[in-house]
C-alpha positions in Angstrom: 16.3 96.8 25.9 19.1 94.1 24.8 18.7 92.4 28.1 14.8 92.0 27.5 15.3 90.5 23.7 18.2 87.7 25.4 15.5 86.9 28.2 13.0 86.4 25.7 15.3 84.5 23.3 16.3 81.9 26.2 12.6 81.5 27.2 11.5 80.1 23.9 14.7 77.8 23.2 13.7 76.5 26.5 10.5 76.2 25.7 11.1 74.4 22.2 13.2 72.2 24.5 10.5 71.4 26.8 8.2 70.5 24.0 10.0 68.5 22.1 11.6 66.0 24.8 8.4 64.0 25.3 7.8 63.8 21.6 11.6 62.6 21.7 11.1 60.1 24.3 8.2 58.8 22.8 9.9 57.5 19.6 13.1 56.5 21.2 15.0 54.2 19.3 14.2 50.4 19.8 10.8 50.9 22.2 8.7 51.8 19.6 8.1 48.5 18.0 5.8 45.3 18.9 6.0 41.9 18.1 3.4 38.8 17.9 2.8 35.2 17.9 1.2 34.0 14.4 0.0 30.6 13.3 1.9 29.2 10.8 -1.0 29.6 8.1 -1.5 33.5 9.2 0.1 36.2 7.0 2.8 38.3 8.4 0.8 41.7 7.6 -1.6 40.8 9.9 -1.1 42.5 13.0 -2.7 40.5 15.6 -1.4 38.2 18.0 -2.7 34.4 18.7 -2.0 33.2 21.8 -3.0 29.6 21.0 -1.3 28.3 18.3 0.5 25.0 16.5 3.2 25.8 14.4 4.1 29.4 14.4 6.3 32.3 14.2 7.3 35.7 15.6 6.6 38.8 13.7 7.6 42.1 14.5 6.6 45.7 13.3 7.4 49.3 13.9 10.7 49.1 15.2 13.9 51.0 14.0 15.3 49.9 10.3 17.8 47.5 9.9 17.3 46.8 13.9 19.5 43.5 15.6 17.1 41.4 17.7 18.3 38.7 20.1 14.7 36.1 21.3 14.5 33.5 23.3 11.4 30.9 24.4 11.1 29.7 28.0 8.8 27.0 29.3 6.3 28.4 31.5 3.7 27.6 34.5 1.7 25.9 34.6 3.3 23.1 32.5 6.9 23.6 33.0 8.6 21.2 34.6 11.1 23.8 35.5 10.1 27.2 35.0 12.4 29.7 32.9 14.1 26.8 31.0 14.5 28.4 27.6 13.5 25.7 25.0 14.2 28.6 21.7 16.5 31.2 20.8 17.4 32.9 17.9 18.7 36.5 16.4 17.3 38.3 13.4 17.8 41.5 11.6 14.6 43.5 10.6 14.3 44.8 7.2 14.5 48.6 6.5 11.0 49.0 7.5 11.5 48.2 11.1 9.3 44.2 9.9 10.5 40.9 10.0 9.5 37.6 11.0 11.3 34.0 12.3 11.2 31.0 10.2 8.3 28.5 11.3 8.8 26.7 14.8 7.2 24.1 16.7 7.1 23.2 20.2 5.3 20.3 22.5 2.2 21.0 23.7 2.4 23.8 26.4 2.7 27.0 28.2 6.0 29.3 26.8 6.8 33.0 27.0 8.9 34.9 24.5 11.6 37.3 25.6 12.3 40.1 22.7 15.3 42.0 23.0 17.3 44.3 20.8 19.9 47.1 20.3 18.8 50.4 21.4 16.5 49.1 24.2 15.3 51.8 26.6 12.8 49.8 28.4 12.0 46.1 29.5 12.6 43.7 26.6 9.1 42.7 24.9 7.4 39.8 25.4 4.2 37.3 24.9 2.8 34.6 26.6 1.3 32.0 24.8 0.3 28.2 24.5 0.8 25.7 21.8 -1.7 22.7 21.6 -1.3 20.7 18.5 -3.7 18.2 19.6 -1.2 15.0 18.8 -3.5 12.2 20.2 -5.7 11.0 16.9 -7.7 8.0 17.1 -8.8 6.0 14.3 -10.8 7.3 11.8 -14.5 6.4 11.4 -15.6 2.9 10.5 -11.4 2.0 10.7 -12.2 -0.9 13.4 -15.4 -2.1 11.5 -13.4 -2.7 8.3 -10.4 -4.3 10.1 -12.2 -6.8 12.1 -13.9 -10.0 10.2 -17.3 -10.3 10.2 -18.3 -13.8 12.0 -20.2 -16.5 9.8 -23.6 -16.4 10.5 -25.0 -19.8 11.9 -26.7 -21.6 9.4 -26.1 -19.7 6.6 -22.9 -19.8 3.7 -19.3 -20.4 5.0 -17.1 -17.3 4.7 -15.0 -19.4 1.8 -18.6 -19.9 -0.3 -18.1 -18.5 -3.5 -21.0 -15.8 -5.3 -22.0 -18.8 -7.6 -22.7 -21.7 -4.3 -24.2 -19.0 -2.7 -26.6 -18.1 -5.6 -27.3 -21.9 -5.6 -29.1 -21.7 -2.7 -31.8 -19.2 -3.4 -35.7 -19.3 -2.9 -36.0 -19.4 -6.8 -33.5 -22.6 -7.1 -35.4 -24.3 -4.2 -38.7 -23.8 -6.0 -37.7 -25.4 -9.3 -36.3 -28.2 -7.4 -39.4 -28.7 -5.1 -41.7 -28.9 -8.5 -39.8 -31.4 -10.5 -41.5 -34.7 -10.4 -40.2 -37.7 -7.5 -38.7 -40.9 -9.2 -40.8 -42.8 -6.8 -43.8 -40.2 -7.1 -45.1 -41.5 -10.8 -44.3 -38.5 -12.9 -44.9 -37.8 -16.7 -48.2 -38.9 -18.7 -48.0 -42.2 -18.4 -47.8 -42.4 -14.5 -51.0 -39.7 -14.5 -53.2 -42.2 -16.3 -52.6 -45.2 -14.7 -53.6 -43.3 -11.4 -56.5 -40.9 -12.4 -59.5 -43.8 -12.6 -60.6 -44.8 -9.0 -59.8 -48.7 -8.6 -63.0 -49.0 -7.1 -65.2 -47.3 -9.5 -63.5 -50.2 -12.2 -64.1 -53.1 -10.2 -68.4 -51.6 -9.8 -68.6 -51.4 -14.0 -66.9 -54.5 -14.4 -69.3 -56.7 -12.1 -72.3 -54.5 -13.6 -70.9 -55.5 -16.9 -70.7 -59.2 -15.7 -74.2 -59.3 -14.2 -76.0 -57.9 -17.5 -74.0 -60.5 -19.4 -75.7 -63.1 -17.3 -78.9 -61.8 -17.5 -78.6 -61.9 -21.2 -77.4 -65.1 -21.2 -80.3 -66.5 -19.4 -83.1 -64.8 -20.8 -81.9 -66.2 -23.9 -82.0 -69.6 -23.4 -85.4 -68.8 -21.8 -86.7 -67.6 -24.7 -85.0 -70.5 -26.6 -87.1 -73.0 -24.7 -90.8 -71.8 -25.3 
């Protein structure tokens, strides 16, 4: 009886050990966290990865409390002149909840790979591949070239140095006023208009008629005196 009891106890202990082994392996220190690439404007509480960034930081979640991290970033194909060249590196101590972030980082536009190593690491290092693209080439803003280039003077128009007053003196209204003023040679004014209003031929005819009538009256008067 005692032998059966001992055998049962042994089987129960072995079963418990076998059941707890996978759980212990799944939560091994250091292997239960993740790291993300975040744009500098992304909140560190968000657990999404952003593989296309400009200024960025590294954000870690779910690691062991106060865990030490050693990370580095390598230039990567296809943009790297030398694949595997380390371009950034640093160390980080996570908080008691296994969370931590680096300061904001920047790299020339290109393709890179992050390697994230930590104390108690059981498997391979955590890693992320990402691109940086800040769009450094920026052309002049709209209208910049037009405002910088002086406008060419229009043929026949006022010169660029002409003042607003000079330009206004050439307006159509001013020209019309000038054309309506009397010319010195055109006999302007009332006096000149009176002298030129009666036709010369009509005046000469009237004078001849008056002379003829006067002559007729003189001849008739003389004839009457003789009779």
